[in-house]
C-alpha positions as CSV (number, residue, x, y, z in Angstrom):
1,M,-13.8,21.6,155.9
2,A,-16.3,18.4,156.2
3,G,-13.2,16.2,155.4
4,N,-11.5,17.5,158.4
5,A,-14.5,17.0,160.8
6,V,-14.5,13.3,159.6
7,L,-10.8,12.5,160.3
8,V,-11.2,14.1,163.7
9,S,-14.1,12.3,164.5
10,R,-12.9,8.9,163.4
11,Y,-9.4,9.5,165.4
12,V,-11.6,10.4,168.4
13,N,-13.7,7.2,168.1
14,F,-10.5,5.3,168.0
15,E,-9.0,6.8,171.1
16,L,-12.4,6.4,172.8
17,R,-12.6,2.7,172.4
18,R,-9.0,2.4,173.4
19,T,-9.8,4.4,176.6
20,L,-12.7,2.4,177.5
21,R,-11.0,-0.7,177.3
22,D,-8.6,0.4,179.7
23,V,-9.8,-1.1,183.0
24,G,-7.8,0.8,185.5
25,F,-9.5,4.3,184.1
26,V,-12.8,3.2,184.3
27,I,-12.0,1.6,188.1
28,F,-10.1,4.4,189.3
29,G,-11.0,7.7,187.3
30,I,-14.4,6.9,188.0
31,G,-14.5,4.9,191.2
32,T,-12.3,6.8,193.0
33,P,-14.4,10.2,193.4
34,V,-17.4,7.8,194.3
35,L,-15.7,6.1,196.8
36,M,-14.5,9.1,198.3
37,Y,-18.2,11.1,198.3
38,I,-19.4,8.1,200.1
39,M,-17.0,8.4,202.7
40,F,-16.8,12.1,203.1
41,T,-20.7,12.4,203.6
42,N,-21.1,9.4,205.7
43,V,-18.1,9.7,208.1
44,G,-17.2,12.8,210.5
45,D,-19.0,15.5,212.0
46,K,-20.7,16.8,209.0
47,A,-22.0,13.6,208.3
48,S,-23.3,12.4,211.7
49,A,-25.0,16.0,211.5
50,G,-27.1,14.4,208.6
51,S,-26.3,17.8,207.0
52,S,-28.1,17.8,203.3
53,D,-26.2,20.8,202.7
54,W,-22.7,18.9,203.1
55,A,-24.1,16.1,200.7
56,V,-25.1,18.7,198.1
57,S,-21.5,20.6,198.5
58,A,-19.4,17.4,198.8
59,M,-21.3,16.2,195.6
60,V,-20.2,19.1,193.8
61,G,-16.7,18.9,194.9
62,L,-16.3,15.4,194.1
63,A,-17.8,15.8,190.8
64,A,-15.2,18.3,189.9
65,Y,-12.6,16.1,191.3
66,G,-13.6,13.3,189.2
67,A,-13.7,15.6,186.0
68,L,-10.5,17.3,187.1
69,S,-8.9,13.7,187.4
70,A,-10.1,12.3,184.1
71,G,-9.1,15.6,182.4
72,L,-5.2,14.7,183.6
73,T,-5.6,11.1,182.9
74,T,-5.5,11.7,179.1
75,G,-1.9,13.0,179.2
76,T,-1.1,9.5,180.7
77,A,-2.1,8.0,177.9
78,V,-0.2,10.6,175.5
79,A,2.8,10.0,177.2
80,E,2.5,6.2,177.0
81,D,1.6,6.6,173.1
82,K,4.5,8.9,172.8
83,A,6.8,6.1,174.5
84,V,6.0,3.3,171.9
85,G,6.1,5.3,169.0
86,W,2.4,6.0,168.4
87,L,2.6,9.8,167.9
88,R,5.3,9.2,164.9
89,Q,2.8,7.1,163.3
90,L,0.1,9.6,163.4
91,R,2.4,12.2,162.3
92,I,2.4,10.5,158.7
93,T,-1.8,9.9,158.7
94,P,-3.5,12.4,157.1
95,L,-4.1,14.4,160.5
96,S,-2.7,17.5,161.0
97,P,-0.9,18.4,164.6
98,A,-3.9,20.7,165.3
99,Q,-6.4,17.6,164.6
100,V,-4.2,15.6,166.7
101,V,-4.5,17.9,170.0
102,L,-8.1,19.2,169.1
103,G,-8.8,14.9,168.8
104,R,-7.2,14.1,172.2
105,A,-8.7,17.0,173.6
106,V,-12.3,15.9,172.9
107,T,-11.4,12.4,173.7
108,G,-10.4,13.6,177.1
109,S,-13.4,15.9,177.7
110,L,-15.9,13.2,176.5
111,M,-14.3,10.8,179.0
112,V,-15.1,13.1,182.1
113,L,-18.7,12.9,181.7
114,P,-19.2,9.4,183.2
115,A,-17.0,10.5,186.4
116,I,-19.5,13.4,186.8
117,V,-22.5,11.7,186.2
118,V,-21.8,8.7,188.5
119,V,-21.0,10.9,191.3
120,F,-24.6,12.5,190.4
121,L,-26.2,9.0,190.7
122,T,-24.4,8.0,194.0
123,A,-25.7,11.4,195.8
124,M,-29.3,10.9,194.3
125,I,-29.4,7.2,195.6
126,G,-27.4,7.3,198.7
127,N,-27.8,10.5,200.2
128,G,-31.3,11.5,198.3
129,V,-30.1,14.5,196.8
130,R,-32.9,16.6,195.0
131,L,-32.3,19.5,192.3
132,D,-34.4,20.7,189.6
133,A,-33.9,19.5,186.4
134,W,-32.3,22.4,185.4
135,Q,-29.8,22.4,187.9
136,W,-28.8,18.7,186.9
137,I,-28.4,19.8,183.5
138,A,-26.4,22.8,183.9
139,L,-24.3,21.0,186.7
140,A,-23.1,18.5,184.4
141,L,-22.7,20.9,181.2
142,L,-20.5,23.5,183.3
143,L,-18.4,20.9,185.2
144,W,-17.8,19.1,181.5
145,V,-16.8,22.4,179.7
146,G,-15.0,23.7,183.0
147,S,-12.5,20.8,183.1
148,L,-11.2,21.5,179.4
149,P,-8.3,23.6,181.0
150,F,-7.4,20.0,183.3
151,T,-7.7,18.1,179.7
152,M,-5.2,20.7,178.0
153,L,-2.9,20.3,181.1
154,G,-2.6,16.6,181.2
155,I,-2.0,16.7,177.4
156,A,0.7,19.1,177.8
157,N,2.5,17.0,180.4
158,G,2.1,13.9,178.1
159,Y,3.8,15.3,175.0
160,Q,6.5,17.4,177.3
161,L,7.5,14.6,179.8
162,S,8.5,10.9,179.7
163,A,5.5,8.3,180.4
164,Q,6.8,7.7,183.8
165,T,7.2,11.3,184.9
166,T,4.0,12.4,183.4
167,N,2.0,9.6,185.7
168,V,3.8,11.3,188.6
169,T,3.6,14.5,187.7
170,N,-0.3,14.3,186.6
171,I,-0.9,12.8,190.1
172,I,0.5,15.4,192.2
173,C,-1.3,18.0,189.9
174,N,-4.4,16.2,190.8
175,L,-4.2,15.9,194.3
176,T,-2.6,19.4,194.8
177,L,-5.4,21.3,192.4
178,A,-8.2,19.2,194.4
179,L,-6.8,19.7,197.9
180,V,-5.8,23.5,197.2
181,G,-8.7,24.2,195.2
182,G,-11.1,23.1,198.3
183,L,-12.8,20.4,196.3
184,W,-12.4,17.9,199.2
185,F,-12.9,20.4,202.3
186,P,-14.4,23.9,202.1
187,L,-12.0,27.0,201.8
188,S,-13.5,28.0,205.4
189,E,-11.7,25.6,207.0
190,F,-8.4,27.0,205.4
191,P,-6.0,29.7,207.0
192,A,-6.9,32.9,205.6
193,W,-3.7,33.4,203.3
194,L,-4.2,30.1,201.9
195,A,-7.9,30.6,201.4
196,S,-7.1,34.0,199.4
197,V,-4.9,32.2,197.4
198,A,-7.0,29.1,196.6
199,E,-9.8,30.9,195.5
200,W,-8.1,31.9,192.4
201,T,-6.8,28.2,191.6
202,P,-8.3,26.4,188.6
203,G,-9.7,23.7,190.7
204,H,-11.7,26.0,192.8
205,L,-13.1,27.7,190.0
206,L,-14.4,24.7,188.5
207,G,-15.9,23.9,191.7
208,R,-17.6,27.2,192.0
209,L,-19.4,27.1,189.0
210,G,-21.0,23.8,190.5
211,W,-21.5,25.6,193.9
212,D,-23.2,28.5,192.1
213,T,-25.4,26.6,190.1
214,V,-26.9,24.5,193.2
215,D,-27.6,27.5,195.0
216,G,-29.7,28.7,192.2
217,N,-27.3,31.4,190.8
218,A,-25.8,32.0,187.4
219,P,-21.8,31.5,187.3
220,G,-20.1,35.0,188.2
221,A,-18.3,36.5,185.2
222,V,-15.1,36.8,186.9
223,T,-14.9,32.9,187.8
224,I,-15.8,32.3,183.9
225,A,-13.1,34.7,182.8
226,A,-10.7,33.3,185.5
227,L,-11.2,29.5,184.2
228,A,-11.1,30.7,180.6
229,G,-7.4,32.5,181.6
230,W,-6.3,29.1,183.0
231,L,-7.6,27.3,179.7
232,L,-5.6,29.3,177.6
233,V,-2.6,29.1,179.5
234,F,-2.7,25.4,179.8
235,G,-3.8,25.3,175.8
236,A,-0.5,27.3,175.1
237,Y,1.6,24.8,177.2
238,A,0.0,22.0,175.1
239,A,0.6,23.5,171.8
240,Y,4.3,24.2,172.9
241,A,4.5,20.8,174.1
242,Y,3.4,19.0,171.1
243,R,5.7,21.0,168.6
244,R,8.8,20.4,170.8
245,S,7.8,16.6,170.9
246,G,7.6,16.7,167.3
247,R,11.2,18.2,167.0
248,R,12.5,15.4,169.4
249,A,10.7,12.6,167.5
């Protein structure tokens, strides 16, 4: 058991170093949600009204969007590795298929944290957002753990699709889940029929974890259960995609 843990930890450390050397990920994966937060809270009617509630709500939504985006980006790297033959090399290492998928999931989840933290710092410095210490900690942890379904979805797309198709698919998933999930605009501005559907999408469920926290409430059991359901769905898709990629390799 200890030997397996050491293998996975070494693999995760290797993948983290590779990812952090990717300038594109650092700039776009972390910089985009920060830039959007600055624009959303300084331009438009809500910003001109000086609403501190909007600054906090947008902070949660854009931090969740950053987490979602970073999670999906993991799958693009998987597809690129598959195209250059790296996955075939991994199959002849001591790592089992489950350990490879686990290592990728852990790497993806760790890369989510910078996107969350930088949005928080921008809100604190730029808009004077203040929360209790426990709220900051709980908010970061909940958005981090809650982003795991999107990491699994990205990984699944990476194993299932070609590198070019994965990139396009993840971009579409990214924009759709964020927009329909109400991470950019509140569901109160949606048509009633769309809002009733959107509140069960994984993007909105992730955001709700954060909005409940900044309101001083514990996340609802229904929210957690629904997000866990999405994790099971995307996890099963990732396992299927990995097995299928092995048969094609």
